[in-house]
FINU-774420 format. One record per residue (C-alpha): x, y, z. Coordinates in steps of 0.05 Angstrom, whole numbers, padded with zeros to 5 digits, always signed. Example, Ala and Ser with C-alpha at 12.3 -4.5 7.8 and 13.67 -1.06 7.14 Angstrom:
REM FINU-774420
+00246-00090+00156
+00273-00021+00143
This chain:
REM FINU-774420
+02226+02447+01620
+02222+02384+01655
+02164+02365+01701
+02213+02376+01762
+02242+02436+01744
+02176+02464+01723
+02151+02452+01797
+02212+02470+01830
+02220+02537+01787
+02223+02596+01831
+02231+02554+01893
+02298+02577+01925
+02332+02542+01980
+02293+02571+02034
+02222+02613+02027
+02187+02662+02082
+02116+02668+02068
+02045+02678+02094
+02012+02604+02104
+01943+02587+02124
+01923+02531+02170
+01858+02482+02151
+01817+02533+02193
+01840+02595+02154
+01888+02623+02200
+01944+02668+02176
+02011+02663+02199
+02087+02674+02175
+02125+02608+02168
+02198+02597+02136
+02217+02536+02109
+02286+02509+02082
+02289+02464+02022
+02321+02401+02036
+02307+02343+01979
+02264+02327+01926
+02232+02260+01947
+02178+02245+01893
+02158+02283+01831
+02104+02269+01774
+02066+02296+01716
+02018+02337+01765
+02069+02355+01820
+02128+02352+01863
+02138+02323+01937
+02201+02358+01973
+02227+02347+02045
+02231+02418+02077
+02248+02440+02151
+02204+02490+02184
+02259+02538+02209
+02222+02560+02276
+02225+02485+02298
+02269+02447+02249
+02220+02396+02246
+02216+02354+02180
+02158+02366+02136
+02134+02340+02066
+02119+02392+02019
+02069+02377+01960
+02067+02425+01905
+02017+02427+01847
+01998+02475+01791
+01928+02502+01790
+01904+02518+01729
+01850+02573+01741
+01804+02542+01685
+01796+02476+01734
+01771+02460+01798
+01816+02433+01849
+01781+02391+01899
+01846+02369+01936
+01851+02422+01985
+01779+02420+01997
+01779+02352+02023
+01841+02361+02064
+01809+02413+02097
+01754+02369+02115
+01793+02311+02144
+01825+02295+02207
+01845+02221+02225
+01898+02184+02256
+01909+02141+02190
+01898+02196+02140
+01958+02241+02127
+01930+02309+02153
+01942+02379+02125
+01986+02421+02170
+01981+02489+02127
+01986+02512+02057
+02006+02575+02017
+02003+02597+01946
+02058+02616+01902
+02077+02645+01834
+02000+02670+01820
+01981+02694+01752
+01917+02697+01713
+01932+02625+01681
+01941+02593+01747
+01981+02583+01807
+02021+02535+01855
+01992+02505+01911
+02037+02481+01963
+02013+02438+02022
+02052+02416+02081
+02047+02351+02119
+02081+02309+02170
+02145+02280+02135
+02148+02200+02130
+02205+02164+02099
+02170+02095+02084
+02111+02074+02048
+02073+02008+02044
+02113+01989+01980
+02175+01992+02017
+02151+01947+02080
+02109+01896+02029
+02179+01877+02005
+02203+01854+02080
+02143+01847+02123
+02125+01773+02132
+02096+01782+02208
+02027+01761+02205
+02005+01800+02272
+02040+01875+02242
+02002+01857+02181
+01932+01849+02208
+01952+01910+02256
+01964+01949+02185
+01902+01926+02156
+01863+01949+02213
+01891+02023+02208
+01880+02024+02130
+01810+02003+02142
+01800+02052+02202
+01819+02104+02151
+01776+02086+02097
+01718+02081+02148
+01729+02153+02165
+01733+02178+02097
+01677+02134+02072
+01634+02165+02128
+01642+02230+02093
+01625+02203+02030
+01694+02218+02009
+01725+02158+01957
+01805+02160+01957
+01806+02132+01884
+01877+02116+01883
+01890+02072+01935
+01957+02032+01926
+02025+02019+01966
+02059+02080+01944
+02000+02124+01974
+01999+02090+02040
+02059+02118+02087
+02080+02077+02155
+02118+02119+02205
+02169+02095+02255
+02121+02073+02307
+02085+02037+02260
+02026+02080+02244
+01998+02076+02175
+01969+02137+02141
+01935+02142+02075
+01961+02198+02034
+01953+02237+01963
+01885+02259+01960
+01895+02286+01885
+01842+02238+01857
+01797+02239+01916
+01725+02260+01911
+01657+02267+01949
+01612+02216+01916
+01536+02237+01913
+01485+02179+01902
+01460+02182+01827
+01525+02220+01798
+01565+02200+01747
+01640+02196+01762
+01700+02190+01715
+01712+02115+01711
+01786+02123+01685
+01811+02124+01763
+01860+02083+01806
+01922+02061+01784
+01906+01996+01738
+01933+01940+01780
+01878+01965+01835
+01824+01984+01794
+01759+01955+01815
+01715+01912+01763
+01662+01970+01761
+01716+02019+01742
+01745+01970+01686
+01675+01959+01660
+01663+02033+01654
+01604+02040+01702
+01602+02109+01725
+01562+02108+01786
+01612+02071+01830
+01612+02079+01904
+01667+02079+01959
+01677+02004+01954
+01726+02015+01899
+01770+02037+01954
+01755+01967+01990
+01774+01930+01928
+01839+01965+01922
+01858+01956+01994
+01844+01877+01984
+01896+01880+01927
+01945+01914+01965
+01946+01875+02026
+01950+01811+01980
+02018+01835+01964
+02047+01821+02027
+02047+01746+02005
+02053+01754+01930
+02113+01811+01932
+02078+01838+01873
+02008+01864+01846
+01953+01806+01851
+01927+01823+01783
+01975+01853+01734
+01938+01867+01669
+01977+01906+01610
+01908+01947+01596
+01843+01950+01625
+01819+01892+01582
+01877+01848+01609
+01868+01870+01673
+01793+01850+01673
+01814+01781+01647
+01863+01773+01702
+01812+01786+01758
+01754+01740+01719
+01810+01683+01718
+01808+01682+01794
+01749+01718+01820
+01678+01677+01814
+01624+01715+01780
+01549+01689+01779
+01505+01690+01717
+01460+01747+01757
+01523+01789+01772
+01547+01784+01700
+01473+01804+01682
+01479+01866+01731
+01544+01890+01699
+01532+01876+01627
+01591+01824+01629
+01585+01767+01579
+01582+01696+01621
+01621+01640+01605
+01586+01583+01635
+01642+01534+01605
+01692+01567+01646
+01698+01565+01727
+01754+01610+01759
+01792+01582+01816
+01758+01625+01868
+01790+01681+01906
+01790+01638+01971
+01823+01580+01939
+01872+01626+01904
+01891+01658+01970
+01907+01595+02002
+01947+01576+01945
+01994+01633+01951
+01994+01618+02026
+01958+01681+02052
+01951+01670+02130
+01886+01636+02147
+01869+01697+02191
+01868+01746+02136
+01831+01702+02078
+01758+01718+02098
+01775+01798+02105
+01808+01796+02036
+01756+01750+02005
+01702+01800+02027
+01743+01857+01996
+01754+01824+01933
+01677+01810+01913
+01669+01822+01838
+01603+01855+01850
+01608+01922+01886
+01536+01910+01915
+01564+01846+01944
+01625+01874+01969
+01637+01887+02040
+01644+01958+02071
+01698+01991+02099
+01655+02002+02160
+01637+01921+02163
+01708+01900+02151
+01740+01946+02201
+01687+01914+02259
+01713+01837+02246
+01727+01798+02301
+01802+01788+02270
+01811+01864+02289
+01781+01866+02354
+01845+01867+02394
+01878+01922+02345
+01849+01985+02370
+01878+02050+02336
+01827+02101+02343
């Protein structure tokens, strides 16, 4: 069975069911299936209409194997922020001893940052979007929640220009001293510490990824486009400066005969607006211990006139 058929199995043109709010309140809702808007190995996203209000919603459906812990719902219950795609309600279906489908409902938004990157070149709008993205990350990171899959397709922008980070399927609450899987994030947005297999990373991997994302408004394609982990790291080290002490700290071979162009020079070369160069440079520092936090970046003077909270 194809992945999409599997996730749509037993899903009729409409469904009436008991749903739960984030606070656990039970109620009955009816939804009408409109169209499939995305699908993958782990789930499917459908546009549905809530029948009592005819409101368009996005329904994300994932299969929950009873043998494995599922973090996404628990994280979604915790978060509530203007620049995050907040959970509205959820329900389970097709429950059996092997597992069940988790159905989560969100505000529907048609456009992603991936779409906007192709056409937007107005600096003030890009700065406003970056500010919103950093506000969303700052809130998440204040709860020690690391998104772990920041990329253009996981950032929505509604018709009012409000940015919302979505898809918390890889998100995790990070605890100091705890080892975490390093094969995380989409490769082109994967931070150096992940590429080097350093399992004690923190939320700054999201800062790196977001810096890569906003460079794409100028490159129109991923900033570092490696074919595999090794090539990805090579693409980064061709541009980003690494000191001897950083290489030693991160267990990386130091090549004293090679001098990279430096991220600031590279950003200027690809015509990144001067207002954004410093923000992105601080986001794309190789050593995470020297990389700026989302809180620090969100408070920079460049963003002082862009209040979104």
